[in-house]
All heavy atoms as TSV, in Angstrom:
chain	resi	resn	atom	element	x	y	z
A	1	MET	N	N	-19.015	29.276	5.867
A	1	MET	CA	C	-19.779	28.256	6.551
A	1	MET	C	C	-18.826	27.431	7.415
A	1	MET	O	O	-17.787	26.978	6.960
A	1	MET	CB	C	-20.477	27.374	5.512
A	1	MET	CG	C	-21.382	26.361	6.123
A	1	MET	SD	S	-22.515	25.680	4.914
A	1	MET	CE	C	-21.761	24.107	4.642
A	2	ALA	N	N	-19.180	27.251	8.657
A	2	ALA	CA	C	-18.354	26.499	9.599
A	2	ALA	C	C	-18.469	25.003	9.336
A	2	ALA	O	O	-19.496	24.509	8.859
A	2	ALA	CB	C	-18.782	26.811	11.024
A	3	MET	N	N	-17.403	24.306	9.673
A	3	MET	CA	C	-17.398	22.843	9.523
A	3	MET	C	C	-18.095	22.202	10.706
A	3	MET	O	O	-17.993	22.696	11.824
A	3	MET	CB	C	-15.957	22.314	9.503
A	3	MET	CG	C	-15.211	22.572	8.256
A	3	MET	SD	S	-13.650	21.670	8.343
A	3	MET	CE	C	-12.599	22.798	7.498
A	4	ASN	N	N	-18.765	21.093	10.431
A	4	ASN	CA	C	-19.308	20.334	11.551
A	4	ASN	C	C	-18.156	19.496	12.138
A	4	ASN	O	O	-17.078	19.406	11.535
A	4	ASN	CB	C	-20.518	19.488	11.122
A	4	ASN	CG	C	-20.174	18.356	10.188
A	4	ASN	OD1	O	-19.188	17.644	10.387
A	4	ASN	ND2	N	-20.996	18.166	9.166
A	5	PRO	N	N	-18.335	18.899	13.301
A	5	PRO	CA	C	-17.237	18.157	13.942
A	5	PRO	C	C	-16.647	17.036	13.078
A	5	PRO	O	O	-15.445	16.789	13.115
A	5	PRO	CB	C	-17.877	17.600	15.213
A	5	PRO	CG	C	-19.003	18.518	15.510
A	5	PRO	CD	C	-19.505	18.987	14.170
A	6	TYR	N	N	-17.477	16.385	12.285
A	6	TYR	CA	C	-16.986	15.297	11.440
A	6	TYR	C	C	-16.105	15.829	10.313
A	6	TYR	O	O	-15.076	15.249	9.988
A	6	TYR	CB	C	-18.149	14.487	10.857
A	6	TYR	CG	C	-18.966	13.804	11.926
A	6	TYR	CD1	C	-20.223	14.276	12.268
A	6	TYR	CD2	C	-18.463	12.705	12.609
A	6	TYR	CE1	C	-20.972	13.666	13.260
A	6	TYR	CE2	C	-19.203	12.081	13.599
A	6	TYR	CZ	C	-20.452	12.562	13.922
A	6	TYR	OH	O	-21.182	11.952	14.904
A	7	GLU	N	N	-16.515	16.949	9.734
A	7	GLU	CA	C	-15.718	17.566	8.672
A	7	GLU	C	C	-14.388	18.072	9.218
A	7	GLU	O	O	-13.356	17.935	8.567
A	7	GLU	CB	C	-16.488	18.715	8.029
A	7	GLU	CG	C	-17.700	18.281	7.238
A	7	GLU	CD	C	-18.574	19.447	6.825
A	7	GLU	OE1	O	-18.662	20.444	7.577
A	7	GLU	OE2	O	-19.184	19.346	5.748
A	8	LEU	N	N	-14.421	18.648	10.404
A	8	LEU	CA	C	-13.193	19.137	11.023
A	8	LEU	C	C	-12.239	17.986	11.310
A	8	LEU	O	O	-11.044	18.056	10.996
A	8	LEU	CB	C	-13.516	19.889	12.320
A	8	LEU	CG	C	-12.310	20.407	13.105
A	8	LEU	CD1	C	-11.478	21.357	12.263
A	8	LEU	CD2	C	-12.764	21.065	14.389
A	9	ARG	N	N	-12.761	16.906	11.858
A	9	ARG	CA	C	-11.927	15.739	12.154
A	9	ARG	C	C	-11.321	15.166	10.877
A	9	ARG	O	O	-10.132	14.878	10.813
A	9	ARG	CB	C	-12.749	14.678	12.879
A	9	ARG	CG	C	-11.957	13.449	13.249
A	9	ARG	CD	C	-12.854	12.453	13.986
A	9	ARG	NE	N	-12.155	11.225	14.226
A	9	ARG	CZ	C	-11.543	10.907	15.356
A	9	ARG	NH1	N	-11.565	11.748	16.365
A	9	ARG	NH2	N	-10.940	9.761	15.489
A	10	TYR	N	N	-12.144	15.039	9.845
A	10	TYR	CA	C	-11.660	14.520	8.569
A	10	TYR	C	C	-10.567	15.424	8.002
A	10	TYR	O	O	-9.531	14.950	7.539
A	10	TYR	CB	C	-12.815	14.402	7.571
A	10	TYR	CG	C	-12.358	14.020	6.196
A	10	TYR	CD1	C	-12.021	12.705	5.897
A	10	TYR	CD2	C	-12.234	14.977	5.197
A	10	TYR	CE1	C	-11.582	12.344	4.635
A	10	TYR	CE2	C	-11.794	14.634	3.930
A	10	TYR	CZ	C	-11.464	13.324	3.654
A	10	TYR	OH	O	-11.019	12.985	2.406
A	11	SER	N	N	-10.796	16.720	8.062
A	11	SER	CA	C	-9.830	17.675	7.532
A	11	SER	C	C	-8.496	17.593	8.278
A	11	SER	O	O	-7.420	17.608	7.665
A	11	SER	CB	C	-10.399	19.093	7.621
A	11	SER	OG	O	-9.467	20.032	7.161
A	12	LEU	N	N	-8.561	17.500	9.596
A	12	LEU	CA	C	-7.329	17.402	10.394
A	12	LEU	C	C	-6.581	16.103	10.113
A	12	LEU	O	O	-5.349	16.100	9.977
A	12	LEU	CB	C	-7.652	17.513	11.884
A	12	LEU	CG	C	-8.044	18.899	12.373
A	12	LEU	CD1	C	-8.608	18.820	13.782
A	12	LEU	CD2	C	-6.856	19.850	12.309
A	13	LEU	N	N	-7.310	15.005	10.007
A	13	LEU	CA	C	-6.667	13.725	9.702
A	13	LEU	C	C	-6.059	13.732	8.305
A	13	LEU	O	O	-4.935	13.257	8.098
A	13	LEU	CB	C	-7.663	12.575	9.846
A	13	LEU	CG	C	-8.087	12.251	11.274
A	13	LEU	CD1	C	-9.282	11.305	11.275
A	13	LEU	CD2	C	-6.923	11.657	12.059
A	14	ARG	N	N	-6.757	14.301	7.345
A	14	ARG	CA	C	-6.246	14.382	5.974
A	14	ARG	C	C	-4.990	15.260	5.916
A	14	ARG	O	O	-3.991	14.895	5.300
A	14	ARG	CB	C	-7.320	14.937	5.038
A	14	ARG	CG	C	-6.870	14.964	3.574
A	14	ARG	CD	C	-7.827	15.717	2.698
A	14	ARG	NE	N	-7.875	17.092	3.182
A	14	ARG	CZ	C	-8.995	17.816	3.288
A	14	ARG	NH1	N	-10.146	17.307	2.946
A	14	ARG	NH2	N	-8.957	19.048	3.730
A	15	ASP	N	N	-5.040	16.399	6.599
A	15	ASP	CA	C	-3.880	17.288	6.610
A	15	ASP	C	C	-2.682	16.626	7.285
A	15	ASP	O	O	-1.548	16.744	6.812
A	15	ASP	CB	C	-4.213	18.599	7.319
A	15	ASP	CG	C	-5.182	19.461	6.523
A	15	ASP	OD1	O	-5.424	19.165	5.330
A	15	ASP	OD2	O	-5.704	20.430	7.110
A	16	ALA	N	N	-2.924	15.928	8.387
A	16	ALA	CA	C	-1.843	15.233	9.086
A	16	ALA	C	C	-1.238	14.153	8.196
A	16	ALA	O	O	-0.010	14.017	8.104
A	16	ALA	CB	C	-2.356	14.633	10.393
A	17	LYS	N	N	-2.093	13.390	7.508
A	17	LYS	CA	C	-1.589	12.349	6.598
A	17	LYS	C	C	-0.769	12.964	5.477
A	17	LYS	O	O	0.312	12.466	5.142
A	17	LYS	CB	C	-2.739	11.542	6.006
A	17	LYS	CG	C	-2.273	10.426	5.067
A	17	LYS	CD	C	-3.403	9.822	4.271
A	17	LYS	CE	C	-3.933	10.718	3.209
A	17	LYS	NZ	N	-3.138	10.904	2.021
A	18	ASP	N	N	-1.249	14.053	4.921
A	18	ASP	CA	C	-0.521	14.719	3.850
A	18	ASP	C	C	0.840	15.239	4.326
A	18	ASP	O	O	1.844	15.126	3.613
A	18	ASP	CB	C	-1.343	15.863	3.267
A	18	ASP	CG	C	-2.557	15.394	2.487
A	18	ASP	OD1	O	-2.644	14.183	2.157
A	18	ASP	OD2	O	-3.440	16.238	2.220
A	19	MET	N	N	0.874	15.797	5.523
A	19	MET	CA	C	2.135	16.299	6.073
A	19	MET	C	C	3.128	15.158	6.297
A	19	MET	O	O	4.315	15.287	5.973
A	19	MET	CB	C	1.875	17.049	7.388
A	19	MET	CG	C	1.132	18.348	7.197
A	19	MET	SD	S	0.594	19.069	8.763
A	19	MET	CE	C	2.166	19.563	9.460
A	20	LEU	N	N	2.648	14.057	6.839
A	20	LEU	CA	C	3.527	12.912	7.084
A	20	LEU	C	C	3.981	12.266	5.781
A	20	LEU	O	O	5.129	11.814	5.674
A	20	LEU	CB	C	2.833	11.893	7.982
A	20	LEU	CG	C	2.653	12.343	9.430
A	20	LEU	CD1	C	1.751	11.374	10.183
A	20	LEU	CD2	C	3.993	12.484	10.130
A	21	THR	N	N	3.118	12.244	4.794
A	21	THR	CA	C	3.497	11.706	3.484
A	21	THR	C	C	4.590	12.564	2.865
A	21	THR	O	O	5.594	12.050	2.346
A	21	THR	CB	C	2.282	11.642	2.541
A	21	THR	OG1	O	1.315	10.759	3.112
A	21	THR	CG2	C	2.664	11.150	1.160
A	22	GLN	N	N	4.427	13.868	2.942
A	22	GLN	CA	C	5.440	14.771	2.397
A	22	GLN	C	C	6.770	14.599	3.137
A	22	GLN	O	O	7.832	14.550	2.506
A	22	GLN	CB	C	4.956	16.214	2.500
A	22	GLN	CG	C	5.917	17.204	1.887
A	22	GLN	CD	C	5.385	18.629	1.935
A	22	GLN	OE1	O	4.421	18.926	2.625
A	22	GLN	NE2	N	6.033	19.503	1.197
A	23	ARG	N	N	6.712	14.484	4.457
A	23	ARG	CA	C	7.937	14.286	5.240
A	23	ARG	C	C	8.614	12.971	4.861
A	23	ARG	O	O	9.834	12.899	4.734
A	23	ARG	CB	C	7.615	14.295	6.738
A	23	ARG	CG	C	8.867	14.195	7.610
A	23	ARG	CD	C	8.543	14.123	9.084
A	23	ARG	NE	N	7.686	15.212	9.497
A	23	ARG	CZ	C	6.967	15.199	10.613
A	23	ARG	NH1	N	6.992	14.140	11.416
A	23	ARG	NH2	N	6.215	16.217	10.941
A	24	TRP	N	N	7.807	11.907	4.652
A	24	TRP	CA	C	8.375	10.611	4.276
A	24	TRP	C	C	9.080	10.713	2.924
A	24	TRP	O	O	10.181	10.196	2.749
A	24	TRP	CB	C	7.288	9.542	4.229
A	24	TRP	CG	C	7.846	8.183	3.941
A	24	TRP	CD1	C	8.299	7.279	4.850
A	24	TRP	CD2	C	8.050	7.590	2.649
A	24	TRP	NE1	N	8.772	6.161	4.204
A	24	TRP	CE2	C	8.634	6.325	2.854
A	24	TRP	CE3	C	7.792	8.004	1.362
A	24	TRP	CZ2	C	8.957	5.477	1.800
A	24	TRP	CZ3	C	8.126	7.163	0.306
A	24	TRP	CH2	C	8.700	5.913	0.540
A	25	HIS	N	N	8.454	11.380	1.970
A	25	HIS	CA	C	9.061	11.528	0.647
A	25	HIS	C	C	10.358	12.333	0.717
A	25	HIS	O	O	11.335	12.008	0.032
A	25	HIS	CB	C	8.085	12.170	-0.340
A	25	HIS	CG	C	7.064	11.217	-0.859
A	25	HIS	ND1	N	7.335	10.251	-1.789
A	25	HIS	CD2	C	5.750	11.078	-0.557
A	25	HIS	CE1	C	6.249	9.556	-2.049
A	25	HIS	NE2	N	5.262	10.029	-1.300
A	26	GLN	N	N	10.383	13.352	1.561
A	26	GLN	CA	C	11.606	14.134	1.741
A	26	GLN	C	C	12.710	13.275	2.346
A	26	GLN	O	O	13.858	13.318	1.892
A	26	GLN	CB	C	11.349	15.356	2.616
A	26	GLN	CG	C	10.529	16.411	1.936
A	26	GLN	CD	C	10.140	17.531	2.874
A	26	GLN	OE1	O	10.188	17.400	4.098
A	26	GLN	NE2	N	9.721	18.650	2.312
A	27	ASP	N	N	12.382	12.496	3.363
A	27	ASP	CA	C	13.359	11.602	3.989
A	27	ASP	C	C	13.852	10.559	3.001
A	27	ASP	O	O	15.037	10.231	2.963
A	27	ASP	CB	C	12.754	10.904	5.219
A	27	ASP	CG	C	12.486	11.852	6.367
A	27	ASP	OD1	O	12.979	12.996	6.341
A	27	ASP	OD2	O	11.764	11.439	7.297
A	28	PHE	N	N	12.939	10.030	2.166
A	28	PHE	CA	C	13.301	9.032	1.168
A	28	PHE	C	C	14.271	9.620	0.140
A	28	PHE	O	O	15.300	9.020	-0.171
A	28	PHE	CB	C	12.031	8.517	0.483
A	28	PHE	CG	C	12.308	7.534	-0.619
A	28	PHE	CD1	C	12.597	6.215	-0.325
A	28	PHE	CD2	C	12.273	7.939	-1.947
A	28	PHE	CE1	C	12.860	5.300	-1.339
A	28	PHE	CE2	C	12.527	7.033	-2.961
A	28	PHE	CZ	C	12.822	5.710	-2.660
A	29	GLU	N	N	13.942	10.804	-0.365
A	29	GLU	CA	C	14.818	11.459	-1.344
A	29	GLU	C	C	16.188	11.748	-0.742
A	29	GLU	O	O	17.217	11.547	-1.390
A	29	GLU	CB	C	14.187	12.757	-1.848
A	29	GLU	CG	C	13.120	12.553	-2.875
A	29	GLU	CD	C	13.665	11.957	-4.166
A	29	GLU	OE1	O	14.751	12.358	-4.623
A	29	GLU	OE2	O	12.993	11.067	-4.710
A	30	TYR	N	N	16.206	12.212	0.490
A	30	TYR	CA	C	17.471	12.496	1.161
A	30	TYR	C	C	18.303	11.222	1.291
A	30	TYR	O	O	19.503	11.225	0.999
A	30	TYR	CB	C	17.207	13.108	2.542
A	30	TYR	CG	C	18.465	13.373	3.325
A	30	TYR	CD1	C	19.267	14.458	3.029
A	30	TYR	CD2	C	18.854	12.524	4.366
A	30	TYR	CE1	C	20.432	14.698	3.741
A	30	TYR	CE2	C	20.012	12.753	5.074
A	30	TYR	CZ	C	20.795	13.847	4.758
A	30	TYR	OH	O	21.956	14.076	5.462
A	31	GLU	N	N	17.687	10.140	1.714
A	31	GLU	CA	C	18.402	8.873	1.870
A	31	GLU	C	C	18.919	8.367	0.529
A	31	GLU	O	O	20.043	7.869	0.446
A	31	GLU	CB	C	17.508	7.825	2.527
A	31	GLU	CG	C	18.123	6.442	2.622
A	31	GLU	CD	C	19.431	6.384	3.388
A	31	GLU	OE1	O	19.687	7.244	4.250
A	31	GLU	OE2	O	20.233	5.462	3.112
A	32	MET	N	N	18.129	8.494	-0.516
A	32	MET	CA	C	18.570	8.054	-1.843
A	32	MET	C	C	19.796	8.843	-2.297
A	32	MET	O	O	20.772	8.267	-2.787
A	32	MET	CB	C	17.438	8.207	-2.865
A	32	MET	CG	C	16.259	7.282	-2.605
A	32	MET	SD	S	16.688	5.535	-2.696
A	32	MET	CE	C	16.825	5.350	-4.453
A	33	ARG	N	N	19.771	10.147	-2.136
A	33	ARG	CA	C	20.906	10.987	-2.547
A	33	ARG	C	C	22.132	10.723	-1.689
A	33	ARG	O	O	23.254	10.667	-2.197
A	33	ARG	CB	C	20.521	12.454	-2.495
A	33	ARG	CG	C	19.528	12.827	-3.557
A	33	ARG	CD	C	19.093	14.250	-3.450
A	33	ARG	NE	N	17.999	14.481	-4.374
A	33	ARG	CZ	C	17.756	15.638	-4.926
A	33	ARG	NH1	N	18.509	16.678	-4.646
A	33	ARG	NH2	N	16.738	15.767	-5.754
A	34	LEU	N	N	21.931	10.557	-0.398
A	34	LEU	CA	C	23.042	10.283	0.502
A	34	LEU	C	C	23.675	8.931	0.186
A	34	LEU	O	O	24.901	8.809	0.134
A	34	LEU	CB	C	22.563	10.322	1.952
A	34	LEU	CG	C	23.625	10.222	3.042
A	34	LEU	CD1	C	24.605	11.385	2.944
A	34	LEU	CD2	C	22.965	10.202	4.406
A	35	ALA	N	N	22.851	7.928	-0.033
A	35	ALA	CA	C	23.364	6.597	-0.358
A	35	ALA	C	C	24.135	6.626	-1.672
A	35	ALA	O	O	25.202	6.001	-1.789
A	35	ALA	CB	C	22.212	5.596	-0.444
A	36	GLU	N	N	23.646	7.365	-2.634
A	36	GLU	CA	C	24.341	7.475	-3.917
A	36	GLU	C	C	25.687	8.181	-3.734
A	36	GLU	O	O	26.700	7.747	-4.283
A	36	GLU	CB	C	23.488	8.246	-4.917
A	36	GLU	CG	C	24.085	8.310	-6.302
A	36	GLU	CD	C	23.198	9.036	-7.289
A	36	GLU	OE1	O	21.971	9.067	-7.093
A	36	GLU	OE2	O	23.750	9.574	-8.260
A	37	ALA	N	N	25.705	9.237	-2.939
A	37	ALA	CA	C	26.946	9.976	-2.699
A	37	ALA	C	C	27.965	9.136	-1.939
A	37	ALA	O	O	29.173	9.269	-2.156
A	37	ALA	CB	C	26.649	11.259	-1.923
A	38	GLU	N	N	27.473	8.269	-1.057
A	38	GLU	CA	C	28.364	7.412	-0.264
A	38	GLU	C	C	28.584	6.056	-0.915
A	38	GLU	O	O	29.230	5.185	-0.328
A	38	GLU	CB	C	27.788	7.232	1.141
A	38	GLU	CG	C	27.737	8.522	1.932
A	38	GLU	CD	C	27.076	8.355	3.290
A	38	GLU	OE1	O	26.460	7.296	3.557
A	38	GLU	OE2	O	27.163	9.310	4.088
A	39	ASP	N	N	28.041	5.861	-2.110
A	39	ASP	CA	C	28.185	4.629	-2.878
A	39	ASP	C	C	27.792	3.394	-2.056
A	39	ASP	O	O	28.575	2.466	-1.868
A	39	ASP	CB	C	29.618	4.491	-3.412
A	39	ASP	CG	C	29.725	3.439	-4.503
A	39	ASP	OD1	O	28.731	3.231	-5.222
A	39	ASP	OD2	O	30.802	2.821	-4.626
A	40	ARG	N	N	26.561	3.433	-1.571
A	40	ARG	CA	C	26.026	2.320	-0.790
A	40	ARG	C	C	24.560	2.135	-1.132
A	40	ARG	O	O	23.956	2.969	-1.785
A	40	ARG	CB	C	26.191	2.572	0.706
A	40	ARG	CG	C	25.423	3.781	1.204
A	40	ARG	CD	C	25.456	3.889	2.721
A	40	ARG	NE	N	24.894	5.127	3.196
A	40	ARG	CZ	C	23.603	5.379	3.348
A	40	ARG	NH1	N	22.702	4.471	3.046
A	40	ARG	NH2	N	23.184	6.534	3.803
A	41	LYS	N	N	24.008	1.014	-0.665
A	41	LYS	CA	C	22.575	0.777	-0.856
A	41	LYS	C	C	21.794	1.685	0.095
A	41	LYS	O	O	22.197	1.863	1.248
A	41	LYS	CB	C	22.222	-0.679	-0.548
A	41	LYS	CG	C	22.611	-1.645	-1.613
A	41	LYS	CD	C	22.035	-3.010	-1.288
A	41	LYS	CE	C	22.161	-3.922	-2.480
A	41	LYS	NZ	N	21.486	-5.195	-2.236
A	42	PRO	N	N	20.677	2.217	-0.361
A	42	PRO	CA	C	19.873	3.058	0.536
A	42	PRO	C	C	19.225	2.224	1.643
A	42	PRO	O	O	18.859	1.076	1.428
A	42	PRO	CB	C	18.810	3.662	-0.377
A	42	PRO	CG	C	18.854	2.882	-1.633
A	42	PRO	CD	C	20.149	2.164	-1.705
A	43	GLU	N	N	19.123	2.828	2.802
A	43	GLU	CA	C	18.454	2.179	3.929
A	43	GLU	C	C	16.951	2.387	3.796
A	43	GLU	O	O	16.486	3.346	3.188
A	43	GLU	CB	C	18.941	2.779	5.246
A	43	GLU	CG	C	20.407	2.515	5.520
A	43	GLU	CD	C	20.874	3.149	6.818
A	43	GLU	OE1	O	20.028	3.562	7.644
A	43	GLU	OE2	O	22.092	3.223	7.003
A	44	SER	N	N	16.213	1.483	4.370
A	44	SER	CA	C	14.756	1.570	4.351
A	44	SER	C	C	14.297	2.729	5.236
A	44	SER	O	O	14.799	2.916	6.344
A	44	SER	CB	C	14.166	0.257	4.864
A	44	SER	OG	O	12.778	0.359	4.946
A	45	ILE	N	N	13.347	3.478	4.735
A	45	ILE	CA	C	12.759	4.577	5.503
A	45	ILE	C	C	11.423	4.076	6.045
A	45	ILE	O	O	10.521	3.738	5.264
A	45	ILE	CB	C	12.530	5.820	4.617
A	45	ILE	CG1	C	13.823	6.265	3.937
A	45	ILE	CG2	C	11.901	6.945	5.420
A	45	ILE	CD1	C	14.904	6.693	4.883
A	46	PRO	N	N	11.281	4.007	7.373
A	46	PRO	CA	C	10.015	3.492	7.925
A	46	PRO	C	C	8.849	4.417	7.579
A	46	PRO	O	O	8.993	5.635	7.580
A	46	PRO	CB	C	10.269	3.445	9.431
A	46	PRO	CG	C	11.409	4.364	9.669
A	46	PRO	CD	C	12.210	4.410	8.406
A	47	HIS	N	N	7.730	3.807	7.259
A	47	HIS	CA	C	6.536	4.575	6.932
A	47	HIS	C	C	5.794	4.915	8.218
A	47	HIS	O	O	5.950	4.240	9.232
A	47	HIS	CB	C	5.638	3.759	5.990
A	47	HIS	CG	C	4.913	4.621	5.017
A	47	HIS	ND1	N	3.799	5.332	5.346
A	47	HIS	CD2	C	5.157	4.897	3.722
A	47	HIS	CE1	C	3.374	6.001	4.302
A	47	HIS	NE2	N	4.186	5.757	3.295
A	48	PHE	N	N	5.026	5.959	8.176
A	48	PHE	CA	C	4.266	6.368	9.356
A	48	PHE	C	C	3.081	5.432	9.573
A	48	PHE	O	O	2.659	4.719	8.670
A	48	PHE	CB	C	3.798	7.819	9.213
A	48	PHE	CG	C	3.030	8.097	7.952
A	48	PHE	CD1	C	1.663	7.920	7.912
A	48	PHE	CD2	C	3.679	8.540	6.812
A	48	PHE	CE1	C	0.948	8.172	6.754
A	48	PHE	CE2	C	2.982	8.803	5.650
A	48	PHE	CZ	C	1.621	8.614	5.621
A	49	THR	N	N	2.565	5.446	10.779
A	49	THR	CA	C	1.443	4.587	11.154
A	49	THR	C	C	0.174	5.423	11.339
A	49	THR	O	O	0.227	6.663	11.357
A	49	THR	CB	C	1.731	3.852	12.472
A	49	THR	OG1	O	1.822	4.834	13.528
A	49	THR	CG2	C	3.025	3.054	12.405
A	50	SER	N	N	-0.940	4.738	11.511
A	50	SER	CA	C	-2.187	5.456	11.780
A	50	SER	C	C	-2.106	6.197	13.115
A	50	SER	O	O	-2.706	7.269	13.270
A	50	SER	CB	C	-3.380	4.501	11.771
A	50	SER	OG	O	-3.199	3.477	12.714
A	51	GLU	N	N	-1.342	5.652	14.042
A	51	GLU	CA	C	-1.158	6.350	15.327
A	51	GLU	C	C	-0.392	7.656	15.129
A	51	GLU	O	O	-0.685	8.650	15.792
A	51	GLU	CB	C	-0.425	5.454	16.328
A	51	GLU	CG	C	-1.280	4.331	16.874
A	51	GLU	CD	C	-2.527	4.834	17.584
A	51	GLU	OE1	O	-2.457	5.804	18.368
A	51	GLU	OE2	O	-3.595	4.247	17.333
A	52	ASP	N	N	0.594	7.653	14.229
A	52	ASP	CA	C	1.327	8.883	13.920
A	52	ASP	C	C	0.383	9.940	13.350
A	52	ASP	O	O	0.475	11.122	13.701
A	52	ASP	CB	C	2.453	8.612	12.917
A	52	ASP	CG	C	3.535	7.694	13.452
A	52	ASP	OD1	O	3.788	7.704	14.674
A	52	ASP	OD2	O	4.119	6.959	12.629
A	53	ILE	N	N	-0.529	9.510	12.480
A	53	ILE	CA	C	-1.495	10.428	11.878
A	53	ILE	C	C	-2.391	11.017	12.958
A	53	ILE	O	O	-2.606	12.238	13.016
A	53	ILE	CB	C	-2.342	9.722	10.805
A	53	ILE	CG1	C	-1.460	9.291	9.634
A	53	ILE	CG2	C	-3.476	10.630	10.320
A	53	ILE	CD1	C	-2.154	8.385	8.633
A	54	LYS	N	N	-2.915	10.163	13.833
A	54	LYS	CA	C	-3.808	10.645	14.897
A	54	LYS	C	C	-3.076	11.592	15.850
A	54	LYS	O	O	-3.635	12.607	16.269
A	54	LYS	CB	C	-4.409	9.473	15.663
A	54	LYS	CG	C	-5.431	8.702	14.840
A	54	LYS	CD	C	-6.197	7.691	15.659
A	54	LYS	CE	C	-5.374	6.460	15.886
A	54	LYS	NZ	N	-6.115	5.380	16.550
A	55	GLN	N	N	-1.830	11.280	16.171
A	55	GLN	CA	C	-1.059	12.127	17.078
A	55	GLN	C	C	-0.832	13.510	16.466
A	55	GLN	O	O	-1.021	14.531	17.131
A	55	GLN	CB	C	0.281	11.484	17.417
A	55	GLN	CG	C	1.119	12.315	18.360
A	55	GLN	CD	C	2.453	11.658	18.673
A	55	GLN	OE1	O	2.740	10.561	18.218
A	55	GLN	NE2	N	3.277	12.347	19.431
A	56	LEU	N	N	-0.444	13.554	15.207
A	56	LEU	CA	C	-0.225	14.840	14.547
A	56	LEU	C	C	-1.530	15.608	14.409
A	56	LEU	O	O	-1.569	16.822	14.607
A	56	LEU	CB	C	0.450	14.647	13.185
A	56	LEU	CG	C	0.764	15.918	12.411
A	56	LEU	CD1	C	1.615	16.887	13.246
A	56	LEU	CD2	C	1.463	15.572	11.105
A	57	ALA	N	N	-2.616	14.935	14.082
A	57	ALA	CA	C	-3.923	15.598	13.979
A	57	ALA	C	C	-4.317	16.216	15.318
A	57	ALA	O	O	-4.841	17.340	15.366
A	57	ALA	CB	C	-4.988	14.613	13.507
A	58	THR	N	N	-4.042	15.518	16.400
A	58	THR	CA	C	-4.324	16.051	17.736
A	58	THR	C	C	-3.483	17.295	17.999
A	58	THR	O	O	-3.985	18.298	18.528
A	58	THR	CB	C	-4.046	14.977	18.811
A	58	THR	OG1	O	-4.902	13.863	18.564
A	58	THR	CG2	C	-4.286	15.513	20.208
A	59	GLU	N	N	-2.217	17.248	17.634
A	59	GLU	CA	C	-1.347	18.408	17.813
A	59	GLU	C	C	-1.840	19.598	16.988
A	59	GLU	O	O	-1.832	20.735	17.470
A	59	GLU	CB	C	0.088	18.065	17.421
A	59	GLU	CG	C	0.761	17.104	18.366
A	59	GLU	CD	C	2.122	16.636	17.862
A	59	GLU	OE1	O	2.700	17.272	16.950
A	59	GLU	OE2	O	2.615	15.624	18.382
A	60	LEU	N	N	-2.274	19.337	15.760
A	60	LEU	CA	C	-2.811	20.414	14.925
A	60	LEU	C	C	-4.064	21.010	15.546
A	60	LEU	O	O	-4.233	22.236	15.589
A	60	LEU	CB	C	-3.118	19.885	13.519
A	60	LEU	CG	C	-1.931	19.480	12.661
A	60	LEU	CD1	C	-2.418	18.796	11.383
A	60	LEU	CD2	C	-1.055	20.668	12.337
A	61	TYR	N	N	-4.943	20.153	16.046
A	61	TYR	CA	C	-6.176	20.622	16.676
A	61	TYR	C	C	-5.875	21.475	17.909
A	61	TYR	O	O	-6.449	22.546	18.091
A	61	TYR	CB	C	-7.069	19.442	17.055
A	61	TYR	CG	C	-8.355	19.865	17.710
A	61	TYR	CD1	C	-9.381	20.424	16.967
A	61	TYR	CD2	C	-8.543	19.705	19.080
A	61	TYR	CE1	C	-10.566	20.821	17.552
A	61	TYR	CE2	C	-9.723	20.104	19.685
A	61	TYR	CZ	C	-10.732	20.668	18.914
A	61	TYR	OH	O	-11.897	21.074	19.518
A	62	GLU	N	N	-4.947	20.999	18.738
A	62	GLU	CA	C	-4.586	21.757	19.941
A	62	GLU	C	C	-3.969	23.096	19.580
A	62	GLU	O	O	-4.235	24.105	20.241
A	62	GLU	CB	C	-3.638	20.934	20.807
A	62	GLU	CG	C	-4.316	19.759	21.473
A	62	GLU	CD	C	-3.356	18.826	22.190
A	62	GLU	OE1	O	-2.131	19.050	22.137
A	62	GLU	OE2	O	-3.854	17.845	22.786
A	63	PHE	N	N	-3.166	23.131	18.524
A	63	PHE	CA	C	-2.573	24.384	18.080
A	63	PHE	C	C	-3.661	25.374	17.682
A	63	PHE	O	O	-3.635	26.547	18.075
A	63	PHE	CB	C	-1.615	24.134	16.910
A	63	PHE	CG	C	-1.054	25.407	16.339
A	63	PHE	CD1	C	-0.005	26.043	16.961
A	63	PHE	CD2	C	-1.581	25.957	15.172
A	63	PHE	CE1	C	0.520	27.223	16.447
A	63	PHE	CE2	C	-1.072	27.122	14.644
A	63	PHE	CZ	C	-0.011	27.755	15.280
A	64	VAL	N	N	-4.627	24.912	16.920
A	64	VAL	CA	C	-5.714	25.792	16.478
A	64	VAL	C	C	-6.538	26.269	17.673
A	64	VAL	O	O	-6.886	27.441	17.765
A	64	VAL	CB	C	-6.613	25.061	15.450
A	64	VAL	CG1	C	-7.877	25.864	15.161
A	64	VAL	CG2	C	-5.835	24.801	14.176
A	65	GLN	N	N	-6.827	25.365	18.585
A	65	GLN	CA	C	-7.627	25.731	19.773
A	65	GLN	C	C	-6.910	26.760	20.635
A	65	GLN	O	O	-7.541	27.681	21.169
A	65	GLN	CB	C	-7.934	24.491	20.604
A	65	GLN	CG	C	-8.956	23.582	19.987
A	65	GLN	CD	C	-10.318	24.232	19.889
A	65	GLN	OE1	O	-10.655	24.810	18.863
A	65	GLN	NE2	N	-11.076	24.149	20.945
A	66	ASN	N	N	-5.606	26.619	20.808
A	66	ASN	CA	C	-4.847	27.486	21.705
A	66	ASN	C	C	-4.439	28.804	21.072
A	66	ASN	O	O	-4.038	29.724	21.779
A	66	ASN	CB	C	-3.616	26.769	22.234
A	66	ASN	CG	C	-3.976	25.598	23.121
A	66	ASN	OD1	O	-4.987	25.621	23.806
A	66	ASN	ND2	N	-3.148	24.577	23.110
A	67	ASN	N	N	-4.517	28.911	19.748
A	67	ASN	CA	C	-4.039	30.110	19.071
A	67	ASN	C	C	-5.130	30.837	18.301
A	67	ASN	O	O	-4.846	31.603	17.398
A	67	ASN	CB	C	-2.888	29.738	18.119
A	67	ASN	CG	C	-1.670	29.276	18.873
A	67	ASN	OD1	O	-1.172	30.000	19.713
A	67	ASN	ND2	N	-1.217	28.068	18.606
A	68	SER	N	N	-6.367	30.601	18.662
A	68	SER	CA	C	-7.432	31.317	17.947
A	68	SER	C	C	-8.143	32.269	18.863
A	68	SER	O	O	-7.890	32.410	19.994
A	68	SER	CB	C	-8.424	30.345	17.341
A	68	SER	OG	O	-8.924	29.435	18.291
């Protein structure tokens, strides 16, 4: 069964948020390990914004449109 436009939009936004969350956690873990190895306080890792989510969702949508 095909998704309606609202379901597709929700799915793309959810996937983009999940991807950015995973990337943030990876960056955070890397910074924590690096700071520990260099014996310093870890630097703050900026969190993504809603604009970042929308931009990535748009990129995902364009990828699907252009490669199907």
